[in-house]
All heavy atoms as TSV, in Angstrom:
chain	resi	resn	atom	element	x	y	z
A	1	MET	N	N	54.402	59.141	70.141
A	1	MET	CA	C	54.910	59.972	69.057
A	1	MET	C	C	54.738	59.270	67.711
A	1	MET	O	O	54.371	59.922	66.736
A	1	MET	CB	C	56.394	60.287	69.333
A	1	MET	CG	C	57.016	61.188	68.342
A	1	MET	SD	S	56.316	62.829	68.483
A	1	MET	CE	C	57.282	63.693	67.345
A	2	THR	N	N	54.993	57.987	67.700
A	2	THR	CA	C	54.866	57.236	66.449
A	2	THR	C	C	53.427	57.244	65.958
A	2	THR	O	O	53.183	57.381	64.755
A	2	THR	CB	C	55.352	55.780	66.638
A	2	THR	OG1	O	56.692	55.818	67.116
A	2	THR	CG2	C	55.318	55.029	65.339
A	3	LEU	N	N	52.489	57.108	66.885
A	3	LEU	CA	C	51.080	57.093	66.498
A	3	LEU	C	C	50.670	58.424	65.874
A	3	LEU	O	O	49.946	58.438	64.868
A	3	LEU	CB	C	50.198	56.780	67.713
A	3	LEU	CG	C	48.699	56.717	67.441
A	3	LEU	CD1	C	48.396	55.581	66.478
A	3	LEU	CD2	C	47.935	56.551	68.735
A	4	ALA	N	N	51.140	59.523	66.414
A	4	ALA	CA	C	50.806	60.840	65.855
A	4	ALA	C	C	51.367	60.990	64.446
A	4	ALA	O	O	50.684	61.514	63.550
A	4	ALA	CB	C	51.349	61.936	66.757
A	5	ILE	N	N	52.579	60.530	64.236
A	5	ILE	CA	C	53.179	60.617	62.896
A	5	ILE	C	C	52.450	59.700	61.922
A	5	ILE	O	O	52.233	60.054	60.760
A	5	ILE	CB	C	54.687	60.294	62.950
A	5	ILE	CG1	C	55.414	61.363	63.757
A	5	ILE	CG2	C	55.288	60.219	61.549
A	5	ILE	CD1	C	56.884	61.080	63.984
A	6	GLN	N	N	52.041	58.523	62.388
A	6	GLN	CA	C	51.300	57.609	61.520
A	6	GLN	C	C	49.944	58.187	61.119
A	6	GLN	O	O	49.529	58.047	59.968
A	6	GLN	CB	C	51.108	56.259	62.208
A	6	GLN	CG	C	52.367	55.437	62.287
A	6	GLN	CD	C	52.177	54.157	63.075
A	6	GLN	OE1	O	51.212	53.989	63.812
A	6	GLN	NE2	N	53.117	53.235	62.908
A	7	ILE	N	N	49.265	58.831	62.050
A	7	ILE	CA	C	47.979	59.453	61.732
A	7	ILE	C	C	48.181	60.606	60.741
A	7	ILE	O	O	47.423	60.747	59.769
A	7	ILE	CB	C	47.271	59.920	63.015
A	7	ILE	CG1	C	46.837	58.707	63.836
A	7	ILE	CG2	C	46.082	60.813	62.700
A	7	ILE	CD1	C	46.321	59.033	65.217
A	8	ALA	N	N	49.195	61.426	60.967
A	8	ALA	CA	C	49.495	62.517	60.042
A	8	ALA	C	C	49.861	61.970	58.669
A	8	ALA	O	O	49.451	62.525	57.627
A	8	ALA	CB	C	50.629	63.374	60.585
A	9	HIS	N	N	50.580	60.868	58.638
A	9	HIS	CA	C	50.967	60.236	57.382
A	9	HIS	C	C	49.740	59.740	56.631
A	9	HIS	O	O	49.647	59.908	55.405
A	9	HIS	CB	C	51.940	59.083	57.673
A	9	HIS	CG	C	52.641	58.561	56.464
A	9	HIS	ND1	N	52.270	57.404	55.846
A	9	HIS	CD2	C	53.695	59.053	55.760
A	9	HIS	CE1	C	53.066	57.191	54.815
A	9	HIS	NE2	N	53.937	58.188	54.745
A	10	LEU	N	N	48.805	59.162	57.333
A	10	LEU	CA	C	47.575	58.681	56.712
A	10	LEU	C	C	46.772	59.842	56.132
A	10	LEU	O	O	46.271	59.755	55.001
A	10	LEU	CB	C	46.728	57.912	57.733
A	10	LEU	CG	C	45.408	57.364	57.226
A	10	LEU	CD1	C	45.647	56.299	56.165
A	10	LEU	CD2	C	44.608	56.802	58.372
A	11	VAL	N	N	46.673	60.936	56.876
A	11	VAL	CA	C	45.943	62.110	56.389
A	11	VAL	C	C	46.618	62.691	55.145
A	11	VAL	O	O	45.955	63.049	54.164
A	11	VAL	CB	C	45.830	63.174	57.504
A	11	VAL	CG1	C	45.295	64.489	56.970
A	11	VAL	CG2	C	44.954	62.657	58.629
A	12	VAL	N	N	47.940	62.756	55.165
A	12	VAL	CA	C	48.678	63.283	54.013
A	12	VAL	C	C	48.533	62.352	52.809
A	12	VAL	O	O	48.403	62.819	51.674
A	12	VAL	CB	C	50.160	63.513	54.379
A	12	VAL	CG1	C	50.999	63.789	53.153
A	12	VAL	CG2	C	50.280	64.665	55.355
A	13	CYS	N	N	48.522	61.053	53.038
A	13	CYS	CA	C	48.323	60.095	51.939
A	13	CYS	C	C	46.978	60.310	51.261
A	13	CYS	O	O	46.885	60.354	50.034
A	13	CYS	CB	C	48.403	58.661	52.449
A	13	CYS	SG	S	50.034	58.128	52.912
A	14	ILE	N	N	45.937	60.455	52.069
A	14	ILE	CA	C	44.603	60.676	51.516
A	14	ILE	C	C	44.545	62.014	50.785
A	14	ILE	O	O	43.977	62.118	49.693
A	14	ILE	CB	C	43.549	60.590	52.633
A	14	ILE	CG1	C	43.474	59.153	53.157
A	14	ILE	CG2	C	42.186	61.056	52.144
A	14	ILE	CD1	C	42.663	58.986	54.419
A	15	ALA	N	N	45.163	63.034	51.348
A	15	ALA	CA	C	45.186	64.354	50.706
A	15	ALA	C	C	45.924	64.304	49.378
A	15	ALA	O	O	45.488	64.922	48.399
A	15	ALA	CB	C	45.829	65.373	51.629
A	16	LEU	N	N	47.009	63.558	49.315
A	16	LEU	CA	C	47.773	63.445	48.075
A	16	LEU	C	C	46.950	62.770	46.986
A	16	LEU	O	O	46.927	63.221	45.832
A	16	LEU	CB	C	49.080	62.680	48.321
A	16	LEU	CG	C	50.050	62.575	47.155
A	16	LEU	CD1	C	50.487	63.956	46.689
A	16	LEU	CD2	C	51.259	61.760	47.561
A	17	VAL	N	N	46.242	61.721	47.341
A	17	VAL	CA	C	45.395	61.028	46.369
A	17	VAL	C	C	44.297	61.962	45.868
A	17	VAL	O	O	44.036	62.042	44.658
A	17	VAL	CB	C	44.798	59.744	46.989
A	17	VAL	CG1	C	43.716	59.163	46.103
A	17	VAL	CG2	C	45.885	58.721	47.248
A	18	VAL	N	N	43.669	62.696	46.770
A	18	VAL	CA	C	42.576	63.595	46.390
A	18	VAL	C	C	43.078	64.713	45.486
A	18	VAL	O	O	42.452	65.027	44.463
A	18	VAL	CB	C	41.899	64.168	47.656
A	18	VAL	CG1	C	40.955	65.308	47.316
A	18	VAL	CG2	C	41.146	63.071	48.393
A	19	VAL	N	N	44.211	65.297	45.818
A	19	VAL	CA	C	44.750	66.396	45.013
A	19	VAL	C	C	45.116	65.917	43.613
A	19	VAL	O	O	44.840	66.599	42.618
A	19	VAL	CB	C	45.974	67.034	45.712
A	19	VAL	CG1	C	46.707	67.980	44.799
A	19	VAL	CG2	C	45.539	67.764	46.961
A	20	VAL	N	N	45.680	64.742	43.506
A	20	VAL	CA	C	46.064	64.219	42.195
A	20	VAL	C	C	44.823	63.870	41.368
A	20	VAL	O	O	44.776	64.133	40.168
A	20	VAL	CB	C	46.999	62.996	42.354
A	20	VAL	CG1	C	47.192	62.282	41.031
A	20	VAL	CG2	C	48.335	63.433	42.909
A	21	ILE	N	N	43.805	63.323	42.002
A	21	ILE	CA	C	42.592	62.959	41.269
A	21	ILE	C	C	41.880	64.200	40.732
A	21	ILE	O	O	41.334	64.178	39.621
A	21	ILE	CB	C	41.653	62.137	42.168
A	21	ILE	CG1	C	42.216	60.730	42.331
A	21	ILE	CG2	C	40.247	62.063	41.601
A	21	ILE	CD1	C	41.445	59.865	43.288
A	22	PHE	N	N	41.884	65.302	41.483
A	22	PHE	CA	C	41.184	66.503	41.053
A	22	PHE	C	C	41.884	67.257	39.931
A	22	PHE	O	O	41.286	68.123	39.304
A	22	PHE	CB	C	40.960	67.452	42.228
A	22	PHE	CG	C	39.779	67.080	43.068
A	22	PHE	CD1	C	39.875	67.129	44.442
A	22	PHE	CD2	C	38.589	66.683	42.500
A	22	PHE	CE1	C	38.796	66.797	45.237
A	22	PHE	CE2	C	37.502	66.344	43.279
A	22	PHE	CZ	C	37.606	66.398	44.647
A	23	GLN	N	N	43.126	66.943	39.647
A	23	GLN	CA	C	43.825	67.630	38.565
A	23	GLN	C	C	43.279	67.174	37.222
A	23	GLN	O	O	42.937	66.015	37.029
A	23	GLN	CB	C	45.323	67.345	38.624
A	23	GLN	CG	C	46.009	68.019	39.763
A	23	GLN	CD	C	47.503	67.765	39.759
A	23	GLN	OE1	O	48.025	67.016	38.948
A	23	GLN	NE2	N	48.195	68.385	40.681
A	24	SER	N	N	43.214	68.118	36.292
A	24	SER	CA	C	42.772	67.758	34.954
A	24	SER	C	C	43.951	67.180	34.177
A	24	SER	O	O	45.106	67.512	34.433
A	24	SER	CB	C	42.214	68.978	34.225
A	24	SER	OG	O	43.216	69.943	34.063
A	25	GLY	N	N	43.635	66.340	33.230
A	25	GLY	CA	C	44.678	65.728	32.426
A	25	GLY	C	C	45.305	66.726	31.472
A	25	GLY	O	O	44.763	67.803	31.211
A	26	LYS	N	N	46.440	66.392	30.938
A	26	LYS	CA	C	47.136	67.289	30.016
A	26	LYS	C	C	46.388	67.414	28.693
A	26	LYS	O	O	46.526	68.381	27.986
A	26	LYS	CB	C	48.560	66.778	29.744
A	26	LYS	CG	C	49.434	66.781	30.967
A	26	LYS	CD	C	49.707	68.171	31.430
A	26	LYS	CE	C	50.639	68.144	32.622
A	26	LYS	NZ	N	50.804	69.433	33.227
A	27	LYS	N	N	45.572	66.433	28.340
A	27	LYS	CA	C	44.860	66.452	27.070
A	27	LYS	C	C	43.468	67.042	27.196
A	27	LYS	O	O	42.703	67.014	26.258
A	27	LYS	CB	C	44.765	65.044	26.506
A	27	LYS	CG	C	46.107	64.461	26.152
A	27	LYS	CD	C	45.970	63.098	25.552
A	27	LYS	CE	C	47.341	62.536	25.237
A	27	LYS	NZ	N	47.263	61.221	24.618
A	28	ALA	N	N	43.097	67.568	28.359
A	28	ALA	CA	C	41.752	68.113	28.551
A	28	ALA	C	C	41.500	69.313	27.642
A	28	ALA	O	O	40.409	69.476	27.120
A	28	ALA	CB	C	41.546	68.503	30.008
A	29	GLY	N	N	42.503	70.139	27.433
A	29	GLY	CA	C	42.328	71.303	26.574
A	29	GLY	C	C	42.151	70.927	25.126
A	29	GLY	O	O	41.361	71.517	24.404
A	30	LEU	N	N	42.841	69.917	24.659
A	30	LEU	CA	C	42.745	69.491	23.271
A	30	LEU	C	C	41.382	68.894	22.973
A	30	LEU	O	O	40.775	69.199	21.954
A	30	LEU	CB	C	43.852	68.481	22.957
A	30	LEU	CG	C	43.911	67.974	21.513
A	30	LEU	CD1	C	44.154	69.138	20.561
A	30	LEU	CD2	C	45.008	66.943	21.369
A	31	SER	N	N	40.868	68.060	23.866
A	31	SER	CA	C	39.562	67.449	23.625
A	31	SER	C	C	38.461	68.498	23.669
A	31	SER	O	O	37.472	68.399	22.958
A	31	SER	CB	C	39.279	66.355	24.646
A	31	SER	OG	O	39.158	66.903	25.936
A	32	GLY	N	N	38.618	69.516	24.506
A	32	GLY	CA	C	37.638	70.595	24.546
A	32	GLY	C	C	37.647	71.402	23.260
A	32	GLY	O	O	36.606	71.842	22.791
A	33	ALA	N	N	38.812	71.578	22.676
A	33	ALA	CA	C	38.913	72.333	21.430
A	33	ALA	C	C	38.315	71.548	20.268
A	33	ALA	O	O	37.668	72.112	19.389
A	33	ALA	CB	C	40.372	72.671	21.144
A	34	ILE	N	N	38.512	70.252	20.248
A	34	ILE	CA	C	37.990	69.423	19.164
A	34	ILE	C	C	36.475	69.281	19.271
A	34	ILE	O	O	35.763	69.341	18.281
A	34	ILE	CB	C	38.672	68.037	19.168
A	34	ILE	CG1	C	40.138	68.200	18.793
A	34	ILE	CG2	C	37.982	67.093	18.214
A	34	ILE	CD1	C	40.948	66.940	18.922
A	35	SER	N	N	35.966	69.121	20.483
A	35	SER	CA	C	34.532	68.912	20.655
A	35	SER	C	C	33.739	70.208	20.544
A	35	SER	O	O	32.517	70.169	20.520
A	35	SER	CB	C	34.251	68.257	22.009
A	35	SER	OG	O	34.582	69.149	23.058
A	36	GLY	N	N	34.389	71.332	20.488
A	36	GLY	CA	C	33.695	72.600	20.329
A	36	GLY	C	C	33.195	73.179	21.628
A	36	GLY	O	O	32.191	73.876	21.651
A	37	ALA	N	N	33.857	72.891	22.717
A	37	ALA	CA	C	33.439	73.433	24.007
A	37	ALA	C	C	33.625	74.946	24.012
A	37	ALA	O	O	34.452	75.501	23.284
A	37	ALA	CB	C	34.268	72.807	25.127
A	38	ALA	N	N	32.827	75.622	24.821
A	38	ALA	CA	C	32.890	77.082	24.886
A	38	ALA	C	C	34.233	77.511	25.476
A	38	ALA	O	O	34.595	77.113	26.570
A	38	ALA	CB	C	31.746	77.612	25.727
A	39	ASP	N	N	34.955	78.330	24.749
A	39	ASP	CA	C	36.263	78.819	25.195
A	39	ASP	C	C	36.135	80.269	25.614
A	39	ASP	O	O	36.650	81.170	24.953
A	39	ASP	CB	C	37.302	78.681	24.082
A	39	ASP	CG	C	37.681	77.247	23.803
A	39	ASP	OD1	O	37.537	76.433	24.721
A	39	ASP	OD2	O	38.117	76.956	22.683
A	40	THR	N	N	35.449	80.523	26.693
A	40	THR	CA	C	35.323	81.883	27.176
A	40	THR	C	C	36.559	82.259	27.967
A	40	THR	O	O	37.312	81.402	28.436
A	40	THR	CB	C	34.075	82.041	28.062
A	40	THR	OG1	O	34.244	81.237	29.226
A	40	THR	CG2	C	32.823	81.634	27.313
A	41	PHE	N	N	36.750	83.551	28.125
A	41	PHE	CA	C	37.917	84.054	28.861
A	41	PHE	C	C	37.878	83.585	30.312
A	41	PHE	O	O	38.889	83.151	30.856
A	41	PHE	CB	C	37.947	85.579	28.792
A	41	PHE	CG	C	39.064	86.187	29.577
A	41	PHE	CD1	C	40.371	86.116	29.116
A	41	PHE	CD2	C	38.821	86.817	30.784
A	41	PHE	CE1	C	41.409	86.675	29.835
A	41	PHE	CE2	C	39.851	87.371	31.512
A	41	PHE	CZ	C	41.151	87.301	31.029
A	42	LEU	N	N	36.714	83.644	30.952
A	42	LEU	CA	C	36.603	83.249	32.348
A	42	LEU	C	C	36.808	81.752	32.525
A	42	LEU	O	O	37.406	81.313	33.501
A	42	LEU	CB	C	35.240	83.670	32.910
A	42	LEU	CG	C	35.021	85.179	33.009
A	42	LEU	CD1	C	33.592	85.478	33.451
A	42	LEU	CD2	C	36.012	85.800	33.967
A	43	ALA	N	N	36.303	80.947	31.609
A	43	ALA	CA	C	36.461	79.501	31.717
A	43	ALA	C	C	37.928	79.101	31.592
A	43	ALA	O	O	38.415	78.231	32.310
A	43	ALA	CB	C	35.630	78.797	30.654
A	44	LYS	N	N	38.642	79.749	30.690
A	44	LYS	CA	C	40.062	79.430	30.512
A	44	LYS	C	C	40.860	79.795	31.764
A	44	LYS	O	O	41.675	79.029	32.240
A	44	LYS	CB	C	40.637	80.178	29.309
A	44	LYS	CG	C	40.223	79.627	27.984
A	44	LYS	CD	C	40.906	80.390	26.870
A	44	LYS	CE	C	40.539	79.864	25.521
A	44	LYS	NZ	N	41.201	80.584	24.434
A	45	ASN	N	N	40.650	80.985	32.288
A	45	ASN	CA	C	41.420	81.421	33.445
A	45	ASN	C	C	41.041	80.662	34.705
A	45	ASN	O	O	41.884	80.437	35.558
A	45	ASN	CB	C	41.245	82.920	33.661
A	45	ASN	CG	C	41.978	83.720	32.616
A	45	ASN	OD1	O	42.905	83.217	32.001
A	45	ASN	ND2	N	41.567	84.947	32.404
A	46	LYS	N	N	39.790	80.276	34.829
A	46	LYS	CA	C	39.373	79.530	36.010
A	46	LYS	C	C	40.065	78.177	36.046
A	46	LYS	O	O	40.561	77.751	37.078
A	46	LYS	CB	C	37.852	79.352	36.023
A	46	LYS	CG	C	37.355	78.645	37.239
A	46	LYS	CD	C	35.846	78.534	37.233
A	46	LYS	CE	C	35.369	77.791	38.447
A	46	LYS	NZ	N	33.924	77.594	38.442
A	47	SER	N	N	40.106	77.485	34.914
A	47	SER	CA	C	40.733	76.168	34.901
A	47	SER	C	C	42.243	76.271	35.092
A	47	SER	O	O	42.851	75.450	35.760
A	47	SER	CB	C	40.404	75.428	33.607
A	47	SER	OG	O	41.025	76.059	32.507
A	48	LYS	N	N	42.852	77.288	34.506
A	48	LYS	CA	C	44.293	77.449	34.682
A	48	LYS	C	C	44.626	77.817	36.111
A	48	LYS	O	O	45.613	77.363	36.661
A	48	LYS	CB	C	44.829	78.510	33.717
A	48	LYS	CG	C	44.874	78.051	32.284
A	48	LYS	CD	C	45.458	79.110	31.387
A	48	LYS	CE	C	45.460	78.662	29.941
A	48	LYS	NZ	N	46.001	79.673	29.040
A	49	GLY	N	N	43.795	78.631	36.724
A	49	GLY	CA	C	44.021	79.008	38.108
A	49	GLY	C	C	43.866	77.820	39.034
A	49	GLY	O	O	44.672	77.605	39.934
A	50	ALA	N	N	42.820	77.031	38.805
A	50	ALA	CA	C	42.589	75.852	39.630
A	50	ALA	C	C	43.698	74.820	39.415
A	50	ALA	O	O	44.168	74.203	40.375
A	50	ALA	CB	C	41.231	75.242	39.314
A	51	ASP	N	N	44.109	74.662	38.177
A	51	ASP	CA	C	45.190	73.715	37.894
A	51	ASP	C	C	46.504	74.164	38.532
A	51	ASP	O	O	47.274	73.342	39.022
A	51	ASP	CB	C	45.384	73.542	36.391
A	51	ASP	CG	C	44.285	72.723	35.744
A	51	ASP	OD1	O	43.588	71.979	36.480
A	51	ASP	OD2	O	44.117	72.820	34.514
A	52	ALA	N	N	46.745	75.463	38.530
A	52	ALA	CA	C	47.970	75.970	39.145
A	52	ALA	C	C	47.950	75.758	40.654
A	52	ALA	O	O	48.954	75.360	41.245
A	52	ALA	CB	C	48.141	77.450	38.820
A	53	ILE	N	N	46.798	75.994	41.268
A	53	ILE	CA	C	46.675	75.779	42.715
A	53	ILE	C	C	46.850	74.305	43.047
A	53	ILE	O	O	47.540	73.946	44.006
A	53	ILE	CB	C	45.315	76.310	43.212
A	53	ILE	CG1	C	45.297	77.837	43.122
A	53	ILE	CG2	C	45.030	75.854	44.626
A	53	ILE	CD1	C	43.937	78.449	43.354
A	54	LEU	N	N	46.239	73.437	42.247
A	54	LEU	CA	C	46.367	72.003	42.501
A	54	LEU	C	C	47.799	71.517	42.271
A	54	LEU	O	O	48.270	70.623	42.970
A	54	LEU	CB	C	45.389	71.223	41.623
A	54	LEU	CG	C	43.927	71.319	42.041
A	54	LEU	CD1	C	43.034	70.668	40.986
A	54	LEU	CD2	C	43.708	70.677	43.390
A	55	ALA	N	N	48.490	72.110	41.310
A	55	ALA	CA	C	49.885	71.719	41.072
A	55	ALA	C	C	50.768	72.112	42.255
A	55	ALA	O	O	51.615	71.327	42.693
A	55	ALA	CB	C	50.399	72.368	39.788
A	56	LYS	N	N	50.543	73.312	42.797
A	56	LYS	CA	C	51.309	73.740	43.974
A	56	LYS	C	C	50.968	72.867	45.174
A	56	LYS	O	O	51.847	72.481	45.948
A	56	LYS	CB	C	51.020	75.195	44.308
A	56	LYS	CG	C	51.674	76.172	43.377
A	56	LYS	CD	C	51.400	77.591	43.810
A	56	LYS	CE	C	52.030	78.579	42.852
A	56	LYS	NZ	N	51.762	79.970	43.248
A	57	ALA	N	N	49.684	72.557	45.335
A	57	ALA	CA	C	49.260	71.716	46.457
A	57	ALA	C	C	49.873	70.333	46.344
A	57	ALA	O	O	50.281	69.741	47.353
A	57	ALA	CB	C	47.740	71.624	46.505
A	58	THR	N	N	49.966	69.814	45.132
A	58	THR	CA	C	50.569	68.497	44.934
A	58	THR	C	C	52.027	68.493	45.367
A	58	THR	O	O	52.482	67.558	46.023
A	58	THR	CB	C	50.462	68.076	43.452
A	58	THR	OG1	O	49.089	68.082	43.072
A	58	THR	CG2	C	51.044	66.705	43.218
A	59	LYS	N	N	52.747	69.542	45.024
A	59	LYS	CA	C	54.164	69.621	45.400
A	59	LYS	C	C	54.330	69.653	46.916
A	59	LYS	O	O	55.167	68.937	47.476
A	59	LYS	CB	C	54.806	70.863	44.783
A	59	LYS	CG	C	54.943	70.779	43.278
A	59	LYS	CD	C	55.450	72.074	42.711
A	59	LYS	CE	C	55.366	72.057	41.197
A	59	LYS	NZ	N	55.703	73.341	40.603
A	60	TRP	N	N	53.520	70.472	47.600
A	60	TRP	CA	C	53.659	70.602	49.051
A	60	TRP	C	C	53.189	69.345	49.785
A	60	TRP	O	O	53.813	68.923	50.763
A	60	TRP	CB	C	52.913	71.829	49.554
A	60	TRP	CG	C	53.643	73.091	49.212
A	60	TRP	CD1	C	53.296	74.008	48.268
A	60	TRP	CD2	C	54.868	73.544	49.774
A	60	TRP	NE1	N	54.232	75.016	48.217
A	60	TRP	CE2	C	55.209	74.759	49.139
A	60	TRP	CE3	C	55.709	73.063	50.760
A	60	TRP	CZ2	C	56.345	75.479	49.456
A	60	TRP	CZ3	C	56.846	73.780	51.079
A	60	TRP	CH2	C	57.152	74.968	50.430
A	61	VAL	N	N	52.111	68.754	49.311
A	61	VAL	CA	C	51.614	67.533	49.964
A	61	VAL	C	C	52.588	66.383	49.723
A	61	VAL	O	O	52.838	65.571	50.616
A	61	VAL	CB	C	50.187	67.200	49.482
A	61	VAL	CG1	C	49.716	65.868	50.006
A	61	VAL	CG2	C	49.219	68.293	49.896
A	62	ALA	N	N	53.164	66.305	48.527
A	62	ALA	CA	C	54.155	65.265	48.243
A	62	ALA	C	C	55.408	65.454	49.101
A	62	ALA	O	O	56.001	64.469	49.569
A	62	ALA	CB	C	54.522	65.270	46.767
A	63	LEU	N	N	55.809	66.696	49.315
A	63	LEU	CA	C	56.950	66.973	50.189
A	63	LEU	C	C	56.650	66.536	51.620
A	63	LEU	O	O	57.491	65.907	52.278
A	63	LEU	CB	C	57.312	68.452	50.145
A	63	LEU	CG	C	58.477	68.888	51.029
A	63	LEU	CD1	C	59.775	68.254	50.546
A	63	LEU	CD2	C	58.592	70.393	51.056
A	64	ALA	N	N	55.447	66.848	52.102
A	64	ALA	CA	C	55.051	66.427	53.449
A	64	ALA	C	C	55.016	64.910	53.544
A	64	ALA	O	O	55.431	64.324	54.555
A	64	ALA	CB	C	53.688	67.012	53.805
A	65	PHE	N	N	54.538	64.251	52.492
A	65	PHE	CA	C	54.510	62.793	52.458
A	65	PHE	C	C	55.923	62.216	52.561
A	65	PHE	O	O	56.168	61.278	53.329
A	65	PHE	CB	C	53.838	62.325	51.165
A	65	PHE	CG	C	53.855	60.840	50.977
A	65	PHE	CD1	C	52.958	60.041	51.650
A	65	PHE	CD2	C	54.764	60.239	50.119
A	65	PHE	CE1	C	52.967	58.669	51.481
A	65	PHE	CE2	C	54.781	58.880	49.943
A	65	PHE	CZ	C	53.879	58.084	50.634
A	66	ALA	N	N	56.849	62.791	51.812
A	66	ALA	CA	C	58.228	62.294	51.836
A	66	ALA	C	C	58.872	62.502	53.208
A	66	ALA	O	O	59.543	61.609	53.737
A	66	ALA	CB	C	59.055	62.989	50.753
A	67	VAL	N	N	58.649	63.668	53.798
A	67	VAL	CA	C	59.232	63.954	55.117
A	67	VAL	C	C	58.655	63.015	56.170
A	67	VAL	O	O	59.394	62.460	56.998
A	67	VAL	CB	C	59.012	65.435	55.494
A	67	VAL	CG1	C	59.346	65.689	56.946
A	67	VAL	CG2	C	59.830	66.332	54.586
A	68	LEU	N	N	57.341	62.834	56.146
A	68	LEU	CA	C	56.725	61.937	57.126
A	68	LEU	C	C	57.166	60.489	56.923
A	68	LEU	O	O	57.343	59.743	57.889
A	68	LEU	CB	C	55.201	62.043	57.054
A	68	LEU	CG	C	54.613	63.322	57.639
A	68	LEU	CD1	C	53.128	63.420	57.343
A	68	LEU	CD2	C	54.878	63.390	59.132
A	69	THR	N	N	57.352	60.088	55.681
A	69	THR	CA	C	57.838	58.732	55.412
A	69	THR	C	C	59.235	58.545	55.979
A	69	THR	O	O	59.538	57.516	56.580
A	69	THR	CB	C	57.821	58.456	53.895
A	69	THR	OG1	O	56.476	58.634	53.409
A	69	THR	CG2	C	58.287	57.046	53.593
A	70	LEU	N	N	60.111	59.542	55.788
A	70	LEU	CA	C	61.456	59.458	56.348
A	70	LEU	C	C	61.421	59.446	57.873
A	70	LEU	O	O	62.189	58.724	58.500
A	70	LEU	CB	C	62.316	60.615	55.825
A	70	LEU	CG	C	62.691	60.545	54.351
A	70	LEU	CD1	C	63.411	61.818	53.930
A	70	LEU	CD2	C	63.569	59.330	54.098
A	71	CYS	N	N	60.542	60.249	58.461
A	71	CYS	CA	C	60.411	60.259	59.920
A	71	CYS	C	C	59.968	58.913	60.445
A	71	CYS	O	O	60.477	58.427	61.469
A	71	CYS	CB	C	59.422	61.343	60.360
A	71	CYS	SG	S	60.053	63.008	60.143
A	72	LEU	N	N	59.034	58.291	59.752
A	72	LEU	CA	C	58.581	56.963	60.198
A	72	LEU	C	C	59.671	55.918	60.039
A	72	LEU	O	O	59.774	54.981	60.822
A	72	LEU	CB	C	57.339	56.547	59.399
A	72	LEU	CG	C	56.039	57.196	59.831
A	72	LEU	CD1	C	54.910	56.833	58.864
A	72	LEU	CD2	C	55.671	56.784	61.251
A	73	HIS	N	N	60.487	56.084	59.017
A	73	HIS	CA	C	61.586	55.127	58.802
A	73	HIS	C	C	62.654	55.275	59.893
A	73	HIS	O	O	63.221	54.279	60.340
A	73	HIS	CB	C	62.196	55.333	57.418
A	73	HIS	CG	C	63.314	54.402	57.130
A	73	HIS	ND1	N	63.120	53.057	56.935
A	73	HIS	CD2	C	64.639	54.610	57.000
A	73	HIS	CE1	C	64.278	52.475	56.729
A	73	HIS	NE2	N	65.224	53.399	56.750
A	74	ILE	N	N	62.930	56.494	60.298
A	74	ILE	CA	C	63.959	56.740	61.294
A	74	ILE	C	C	63.526	56.250	62.671
A	74	ILE	O	O	64.324	55.712	63.431
A	74	ILE	CB	C	64.316	58.233	61.325
A	74	ILE	CG1	C	65.033	58.612	60.028
A	74	ILE	CG2	C	65.179	58.585	62.523
A	74	ILE	CD1	C	65.248	60.098	59.844
A	75	ILE	N	N	62.240	56.423	62.976
A	75	ILE	CA	C	61.746	56.045	64.314
A	75	ILE	C	C	61.706	54.566	64.479
A	75	ILE	O	O	61.552	53.672	63.947
A	75	ILE	CB	C	60.358	56.648	64.578
A	75	ILE	CG1	C	60.495	58.142	64.707
A	75	ILE	CG2	C	59.721	56.057	65.812
A	75	ILE	CD1	C	59.189	58.875	64.917
């Protein structure tokens, strides 16, 4: 049982790192505005949609990480 939880914990750790790395920084919109990047309607909504999905994924993966960490501590 411990081995299964440890493997799940490792997978969740890697997923958490990947989800956090793929998120855009808070200043990404400002630098795009200053540099004159194309601000099309589709580009704005695509990035906001992706950022929203990644933010939700971060919350759920972090919750799974915390639960698995507590489970490993208890065992």
